[in-house]
Steps between C-alpha positions, in 0.01 A plus 500: 500500500639723228171467312315621810743790524435600139121472536503702822712772341270516200207548740680773699606692191159446342325645804739796492430583137132406475374702797431861407265786582229365268470157662605578858133489604494130416855388576624682810381340821390767743468766235206321342308512829562869572219750476511760224615763749783277625609425144518871424726556800729206410812583297447220248746625239800501736385179667502323164857622438601353838297183429671443165851554639425277798389201293781534246756521781334207675539288187863601447629477855314186601640331187852611583457377857373164376780452248763594757354273765463219245872521433591511869241264650297202388181550299252459786680759710515735202124457452431599862729801466320598178163470673620725782649749254152546358316515833730732694454810275118483502452679837722779362266533203198525728672757724617717210169459317310652790701819461322576171175570684469873534355615827208738468 
């Protein structure tokens, strides 16, 4: 399970550092389907700052949660807790991400 943890963290940190203003058209779901007018009214620069922090924090805190739960519980329980520690913050990301749309 530790190998899965390492691979997942590499993916999260990779997504955080690879996604930028130049490739957001291809990589950001939702942004890539916006019209040109919608893209102009979207605060992409600040969203990418939030996006990067979110995925780095997700990698760090979910790892800490897994390691702590691995020490306290058995491995299968720790794996479920790790899975939940990744899923629970995602609605927060969606909610906060919608705030970067400027209303015209």
